[in-house]
N, C-alpha and C positions, 0 to 999 in steps of 0.2 A: 117158416115164412116170416118175412120182415113186415112189421106193421107200420103204417104211415102215421098213426097217431103221435108217436113220440117225435117224429120229424116236424109235424105241424105244431106241436107244443114247443119244440126247440126254436122254430122259426117265428113263433108268436104271430101266427097268420092273421089274428084279429087286428093287429097293428097294420098289417099289409093292406087290409080292407080300408083302414083309415087313410093310409098313404094314397091308395087309388082314388078315394073320394076327394082328397085334397088336390091331387093332380087334375082330376076332372073339373073340380070347382074353379081352379085357376085357369084352365083352358076355356071354360065356359065364360068366365068373366072377361077374358081377353078377346074372345071371338064371338061371343053370344051364340046364336043359333047356327052360325056357319059351321061350327065344329060338328054338328049333328047331321049336316047335309052334304058337305064336301068329303069325298072319299079320302083324298090325300090328308086332310086335317084329321079325319077319324083314324087313319093309319098312324099318323104321328102321335095322336093321343094314346093309342094302344101301345105303341113302342114306349112312350113315356111312362105309362102305367106299369107295364111289364118291367121296365128298367128300375122304377122306384121300388117295386115289390122285391126284386132281386137284391137290390142294395139293402133294403130293410132286413131281408132274410140273412144275408151275409153279416150284417152288423150285429144282429141279435145272436147269431150262432157263434161268432168269434168273441162276443162279450161273454157268453157262457163258457166257451172254450178256455179263455184266458183267466176267468174269474171262478174256476171250479172250486178252489179252496174256500173262497168266501161263500159260494153257493152251498157248500156242505153245511154251513151254519145258518145262513139266511134264507135259503130256498132249497131245502133238502128233497123236494119233490121234482126238481128239474131233471130232464132225461139223462143228462151227462152224469149227474150225481148218483142217480139210481142205477146207472149202468145199462139203461135201455138202449142207449146209443154209445158206441165206443168213441174215444177221443179221435181216433183215426177217421172214422166215418163222419164225425162232426166236422173235422177239418176239411174233408172233401166236399161235404154238403155245403159248407159256408163259402167255399171257393167258387 
């Protein structure tokens, strides 16, 4: 059975939470409380947050994918270096 933990580690999901907070803060500053009341604005906010998180996941995944040799020295506990995730699966995950 495939574990989700290595994929969360590869995606650095904690950074995704920061991305979501940054997008929410920007939207709140732009629209104040309207963003929490109007359904269309809330929908746009959710699309923005999901898009931001997906971009973040792809960025970190491809960073690890293309820098695997450096990570063998600098970050030997990363999922691609340890073999928890294959390069092929990482490529598909980042896409």
